[in-house]
Legacy VTK file of the C-alpha trace (Angstrom):
# vtk DataFile Version 3.0
C-alpha trace
ASCII
DATASET POLYDATA
POINTS 138 float
-22.151 -102.722 88.256
-21.084 -100.130 90.933
-23.701 -99.778 93.089
-24.523 -96.365 95.546
-23.209 -99.314 98.623
-20.173 -99.528 96.650
-18.986 -96.198 97.010
-20.784 -94.751 100.198
-19.341 -93.618 102.950
-20.648 -96.345 105.619
-21.438 -95.975 109.425
-23.997 -92.363 108.961
-25.051 -91.271 112.203
-29.173 -90.335 112.625
-29.839 -87.657 114.348
-33.202 -87.522 116.092
-35.572 -85.057 114.425
-36.288 -83.877 118.676
-32.445 -83.228 119.200
-31.230 -79.768 119.936
-28.916 -78.055 116.884
-25.945 -77.862 120.016
-26.744 -81.535 120.550
-25.943 -81.668 116.587
-23.232 -78.888 116.338
-21.053 -81.528 118.531
-21.718 -84.684 117.329
-20.517 -83.528 113.602
-17.503 -82.435 115.212
-16.863 -85.566 117.047
-17.872 -87.682 113.603
-15.990 -85.422 111.554
-19.008 -84.311 109.567
-20.212 -81.871 107.957
-24.031 -82.986 107.373
-26.557 -85.473 109.310
-29.370 -86.948 108.522
-33.052 -86.839 110.455
-34.956 -89.162 111.428
-38.274 -89.380 113.290
-38.692 -91.442 115.672
-39.488 -94.460 113.690
-35.880 -93.952 112.247
-37.837 -92.589 108.653
-35.795 -89.554 107.048
-37.206 -86.602 107.693
-34.172 -84.853 106.553
-30.557 -83.390 106.723
-28.873 -80.828 108.230
-26.000 -79.284 107.960
-23.260 -76.824 109.280
-23.731 -74.554 106.948
-28.227 -74.960 107.880
-27.419 -74.716 111.484
-25.317 -70.817 110.874
-27.094 -69.924 108.488
-30.599 -70.633 110.053
-29.949 -70.596 113.756
-27.446 -68.781 114.888
-27.283 -65.676 111.849
-31.028 -65.685 112.902
-30.194 -64.695 116.358
-31.326 -67.960 117.728
-29.479 -69.856 120.630
-28.679 -73.651 118.590
-30.138 -75.104 122.015
-33.391 -73.688 121.805
-33.993 -75.031 118.199
-34.743 -78.508 116.910
-33.351 -80.532 114.305
-36.975 -80.989 112.783
-36.842 -76.684 112.514
-34.202 -77.192 109.661
-35.677 -79.604 108.092
-37.270 -78.271 104.611
-38.932 -80.204 101.668
-39.050 -83.557 100.953
-36.234 -85.217 101.510
-33.833 -87.251 98.770
-32.575 -90.717 99.757
-31.460 -93.439 97.103
-31.624 -97.356 97.344
-28.177 -99.250 97.976
-28.720 -101.471 95.101
-29.135 -98.541 92.575
-26.725 -98.386 90.175
-23.779 -95.292 90.761
-25.517 -93.574 87.468
-29.218 -93.131 89.296
-27.031 -91.712 92.563
-25.850 -88.966 89.644
-28.611 -88.338 88.682
-30.678 -87.822 91.840
-27.467 -85.308 93.386
-27.778 -83.991 89.807
-31.039 -83.043 89.529
-32.000 -81.871 93.121
-28.652 -80.065 92.785
-27.583 -81.600 96.450
-24.281 -82.077 97.776
-25.046 -85.401 99.912
-27.663 -88.165 100.052
-28.224 -90.554 102.295
-27.639 -94.715 101.329
-31.335 -96.337 102.792
-31.407 -100.268 103.264
-34.404 -102.069 104.287
-35.849 -98.691 105.532
-32.465 -98.392 107.431
-29.747 -96.015 106.984
-26.561 -97.514 105.931
-24.462 -95.091 104.694
-24.118 -91.657 102.975
-22.772 -90.233 99.410
-20.783 -86.930 99.849
-18.798 -85.749 96.786
-15.254 -86.442 98.457
-16.903 -90.330 97.262
-18.010 -89.415 94.126
-14.468 -88.410 93.560
-12.509 -91.348 94.812
-14.946 -93.758 92.733
-15.506 -91.869 89.078
-14.102 -90.742 86.247
-12.297 -86.930 85.890
-15.551 -87.070 83.252
-18.708 -87.974 85.261
-17.023 -85.206 88.331
-16.933 -82.449 85.415
-21.115 -83.374 84.666
-21.714 -83.360 88.746
-19.967 -80.347 89.225
-21.201 -78.056 86.460
-25.040 -79.446 86.987
-24.926 -79.230 90.960
-22.855 -75.560 90.655
-23.246 -74.054 87.074
-27.126 -73.510 87.487
LINES 1 139
138 0 1 2 3 4 5 6 7 8 9 10 11 12 13 14 15 16 17 18 19 20 21 22 23 24 25 26 27 28 29 30 31 32 33 34 35 36 37 38 39 40 41 42 43 44 45 46 47 48 49 50 51 52 53 54 55 56 57 58 59 60 61 62 63 64 65 66 67 68 69 70 71 72 73 74 75 76 77 78 79 80 81 82 83 84 85 86 87 88 89 90 91 92 93 94 95 96 97 98 99 100 101 102 103 104 105 106 107 108 109 110 111 112 113 114 115 116 117 118 119 120 121 122 123 124 125 126 127 128 129 130 131 132 133 134 135 136 137
């Protein structure tokens, strides 16, 4: 059985919900990533922010990134997957909620993240096609 831990990108980094978006953007640049999980003071997942979120929900609205916190962009219930979940469960979760990245949690701690690139490296062409159809075509 292939698990979430087998296909994830290890070493994902949290950003505190109280951190400002200019710091989040700099961390994304430094890590060469387009998304960061957001954690509360107990390192519990409270959301995920993307570079697009920063541009569309902050900068395009005329808000200064240094005056906006990561928590301000977190919406809804954060989705995540257990490290030991089967890859079919990963696909189901991502397809069902139409998400392109999902944090991987083990023992209540972030251990990695799964993105579209990770899926492309580990899944069959048919699985990728189904994912793309369900996430993008709706």
